[in-house]
N, C-alpha and C positions, 0 to 999 in steps of 0.2 A: 783488490779493491782498497782504496784509501779514503777515509772519512775527509770531508772538507772541515778544517779545523775552526774556521771562523764561525762566530756565534751569529748567525743572521736570524732576524725576526721573521722575515717573509721571503719565500722563494717564488719568483714569477717565472712561468715557463712561457717563452715567446718574447721576442723584442720588436714586434710590429707595433701598430698603433695603439692597440688596447694594452699590451705589455709595457711599452714604454710609459704611457699615460698613468697606468696603475702604479708602476714604480716612482714616477715623479711625485704623485699625490702621497704615496707612502713615506717617501724620503721627507717631503716637506713637513710631515707630522712627527719626524725625528726617528723613524723606524730604519732599521739597517736592512738593506735590500739586497738580494742576489737575483740577477737575471740571467737566464739560460736561453741563449739564441743560436740556432744552428748556422743561420744564413743572415748575418747582420746587415749585409748590402741591400737585400730585398729588391732586386733589380727592377721587377715590373710590378709595382703596388698599383691597384685600381682603386676607383672611388675619387673621382676628380670633380664631381658636381655635388655641392654640399646643400643640404636643406637649411632652413632658416633658424634651426635651433644650434647648429653646429659652431657658430662664431663665438657665442658666450662660453661653450665648453672649451674651445681652443684658448680663449683669453685666460681661463682659469689655469692653465698650463704655463702661462707666460707668453702666449702667442696671440696678442690682440690683432683685430682685423687690420688696422692701420699699418702695423708692422709688417704683416704679411703682404700687404699691397705695396708698401714702400720698398720691400726687398725683392720684389718681382716674384714672389712665391705664389701669389694669388691674383685673380681678377675678380671685378665685381660680377655678380650674378643677380639681375634684377627680375628675371622672369624665365619661364619655360615656354618654349614654342613647340607645338605639335604640327609637323608639316606633312602633308600627305603627297603621294607620288603625283597627283594631278595638279599640284601647286596650292591647293587650298590649305589654309593654315589657321591655327587658334592660339591665341596667346594666353597664358595662365599667369596672372599677376597677383600677388597677395593684396587684399583690399586695404585701402588707407585706413580704415577703422581699426586694424590691426596695430597700427602704430600709435594709436591714441589710448589714453588710460581707459580701463584698468590693465589693458594687455601690454601696451609699451614694447611691442615687438619690433626689433630692427628688420626693417622691410627689405634691406640689402643683404645678401649673403655672398658666398664666394665660390669660384671655380679654383681649384688648386693644382699646382704641379706636385703630384704625390711624392715623387723622389726628393724634391727640395723641402717639401713639409716635413717628411720623414727625418731628413738631415737636420733641419732646424730643431726638431723635437729631440733628436739624438744629441745635439750640442747641450741642450737644457738637462737631458738625461745624465750625460757625462759630468756636467757641472755639479750635480747633486751628490756625487761621491758614490753613486750605485755602482756595485761590482757586476761586471759583465763577463760570462764564460761563453765562449764560442764552442758550442758542443751541442748535442741533442740528448734528450731524456730517452734512455733505453729500457728502464724498469721503474715501477712505482711500488714502494712498500707500503701496505695498508694493514690496518687492524680493524676489521669490521668496516665502518664508514669513515674512519679516520686516516689521513695521509701521515705516514710516519717519516719517509724519506723518499727522495728520488735518486736514482742512479744513472749517471751519463754514460754514453757509449765509451768514453775514456776510462771508466771505472771509478769516477769520483762519487761517492755517497754523500748526499747533501741533506742535512737534518735542519729543519726549522719549525718554528711554531705554527706558522700559516703558509698556505700555498695557493697561487693564483694560476689557473690554466688558461693562458692566452695564446695557445699554440696554433690557432688558425683552423680554418674549415677542413683541411686535408689531414690535420693530426687528430685534434678532439681527444686528448689523452684521457682526462677524467671521465667524460661521457662513456668511453669505451670500458675503462676499467670498472666503473660502477654500474654499467648497463643501463644508462638513463633512458626513459622513454623519448621517443622522438616523434615530431610532426613534420611531414615532408609536403611540399607544394610544387606542383607542377612537374615537368619532365627534366632530366638532366640537360643543361644548357651549356653552350660554348660561347665565349666571347673572344672576338679577335679584333685588334686595334693597331693603329698606326699614328704617328704625329706628322702633321703637314705644316709648311710654311704658308701663310696668306698674307696679302697686303694689309688687311685690317679685319679684326674679329669683332663681334658684338657682345654686349653685355647680357648674354642669356644663353642658356642650354636649348639647343635645337634637337628634337627627337623626329626622325624621319621614319614613316611606316606606310603600309598600304592601306590601312584603315579597315573598312568593312571588306569582307570577302574571305580572307585566309582562315581556315578552321583554328589555327593557332598562330598568333601574330610574331613576326620577326621585326626587328626595329634596328635603326642605326643612330648612334649618338654623335653630336657634334658639339664639343666643349672647348671653349677658349681658355686654355691655361696659361697663355701669355698673349700680349696685345697682338703679336704676329705668329702665334703658334696655336694650332687646334689639334685636339685628340678626336679621332674619328674612329668609332667602334661599331661592330655588327654583332648582335646577339641573336642566336638562333638555337634550335634544339640540337642535342648530341646526334639524335637519329638522322637529322638532316645532313649534318656534316658528314657522318658516316656513310650516308648514301652517295653523297657527292664525290668522296674520296674513293669510293669503289668504283665510280665512273672514271676515276683517273685524274681528277682535278686536285691540284695542290691548294694548300691553305691560301696562298696568294691569288690563285685563280678564283677560289670561292669568295674571298674578300673583294676583288676587283669587280667581279660579276654583280655583286650585291650594290656597290657604289654606282655602278654604271646605270642602274635602274632609276636613279634619283638625278634629275638634271642639275641640281645645286652641287652635286658632288662629282660629276663626271670629270671636270677639269682637274681635280686632285690627282687622278690616275696618271696624269702626264708629267708630274714633278719628277725630275731626275734623281737617281741615287736613292730610290726607295728601298726601305729595308724589309726584311721578311716580317709580316704581321706578328705581334705578340699574341699569345693565345693563353686561355685559362679555361677550365670547365669547373662547373658548380652545380649544386642541387640545393634549391632553397629549402631550409629546414630550420627547426628550433628544438633544443632539448628542454625537457622538464626537470625540475628538481636540481637546479645547477649550482646549489649551494649546500655544503655538508657542515660537519662540525668544525673543521678548521680548513677548509678549502671552498673555493668557488670558481666558476668558469666565466670568462669575459670574452667580448669580441666574437669573431667568427666561429671561435670553438664552441660558443654557446648558441649563437644564432647566425645564420647566413640569410641576409635579407636581399631580396632581389635589387639588381643595381638601378632598375627603372624607378625605384622609390626615392633614390638619392638619400636614403636613411642609413646606409651601412656605416659611414663615418661617425655620424651622430649615435648610432647604437653602440659602437666600440667605445666612444668617448663617455657616453652615459654609464655603461657597464664599469669602465675603469674608475669613475668618479664615485659611483654608488657602492661597488664592491670594496674599493679602498676605504671608503668612510665606515663600512661595516667593521673591517678589520681594526681600524683606528679606535672605533668605539668600544670594542671588546678586547683591545690589546692586553689589558691586564686580567682577562679570563682565560680559561683553558679552551673554551669552545665559544663559537657564535651562538647567540640566541636563537633557538629554533624557530620563533615567530619572525625575527628579522631576517633569517635565512630564507624562510619560505615566502616572505614578502618580496625579497629581492628576485627569487626565482619566478614568481608570479609576474613581476613587471616585465622581465625579460621575456617570458613566455607569451604573455598577453600582447605586448607591442608587436613582436615578430609575426605572431599568428595573424594579427589584424593587418599588417602591411602585406604579408605574403599572400594571404588568402584574398585580400581586396584587390591586388594587382593581377591575380590570377583570374578571378571571377569577372572583373569588370573589363579588363583590357586584353589580356593575353587570349583567353578563351572567347569563342564567337558569339555566344547567344546574346549577351547584353550589348556588345559592341555592333552587332548587326542589326539589333532591334532599334536602338536609339541613335546610332551613329557613333562614330569614333570620337568626335568633338564633344558630344554630350556625355559619352562614357568617360572622357578625360575629366569633365567637371565632376561627374559622380564619384570618381576616385579622389581627385585632388582636394574637394572641399572638406571631406571628413578627415583626409590624411593630414593636411596642413592644420586643421582645427585641432586635431589630437596632439600635434606637436606643441601648439600654443598652450592647450590644457595642461600638457604635461610639464612644460617650462614654468607655468604660473602656479600650478598646484603643488609642484615638488613633491610627488607622493613618496612617502617613506614608511609611515606606520600602517596599521591594520585597516584603519577607516578609510583614508585616502586611497590606499592601494586597492581596497575592495571596490570602492566607488569607481576608480579608473578601469578596474578589471570588467566591472558590469557594463559600463558604457562601451568599452571596446568589444565586448561580447555581443552587446545588442546591435552595434554597427555591422559587425562581422556576420551575425546570423541574418540581419536584414538584407545585405548585399548577397549572401548565399541563398536566400529565399527568393530574391528577385532574379538571380541566374537561374535557378530551377524553373521558376515561372516563364522566363523568355525561352529557355530551352524546350519547355514542354509545350508552349503554345506554338512555337515555330515549327517544332517537330510535327505537331498536330496538323498545322496549315500545310506543311509539305506533303504530309500523307493524304490530306483532302484534295489537294491540287492533283496528286498523282493518280487518284481513284477517279 
């Protein structure tokens, strides 16, 4: 084993969105950064439909909205459309009042080609003089709650003052090493997707679903990442995919059968030269206590947010910005402030619990969706979800008071939606039992 001789201030594990963003923020502050990434190409990144908070976070990294549009990396996203199989649809558009003082929210956000976005970010990353090692972390040396060093698969022992785990949802190194408490939501899910050429795309994300009826909702996304290219993906439970695979169906068969159910998507299946759908599996969850004396966790290693929320990219960028700012603030100390570390952890935890529990209770599960209808359920989720993004962007919670207020607000909304889910399930179960008798 050989020690890495360079004197790095921060070691970032993971070169995805959260890892690169953290590295750029730290390098901008003059810190010497080493980033370890096992697969720098990241062939199939997901998270193409952004929420309304993401553009400002990308701008802070040197990628303003107009640049992304001019370079063909992004297209405008002005609204979200929920379209049911019977042709009924509902448009969810941010209210004009959000664009006026004191909120001043940019009412336009983006769809992005994630491969091109990652490449643009990587060019900024390289230009900052950040050292990149193509390797994976095989071992982490600790002393109590302090990370002392990481050892790569090739035997390099890397020592630095600070560490960030942005290794992604499949690795989650620090959560495993420190046995962090975890909150999980919903079943294991599988996403499968392809890219199609179309004559013209619209400036909005379309979600296709059955609406009322299924005990647990499946859905299909349609995202225009270029004027003539759309990403189409299908999200279902892992159990459903397993069952269909046992019936002899291939991934392509499963994907095609789902698209065939929606009239707007049937024509896509006739496109020649279609590739095998890309696939990924995930479980929505968030870890608690994701900051320690000289380390923190960011991105999907800290919280996997359901893709229907369009909040995954924003979460990764926020973690990177806030986690980096903590290290920058305490760069001349030996450890992070316990209060600041706790407040970072609370913000990561509270937001992810709110988004994941909200989407599970209101849309995925059947009681609320069947009682008030899928369109009203969509309103019930999107209004508080979008409002929370606005509140977060304007409040910019960092200290004890603002973080506590935000946590209480998110908890109140989360418990309220949970109580309504319980009520709808109880009353519908009771009415079903009464009808049966």
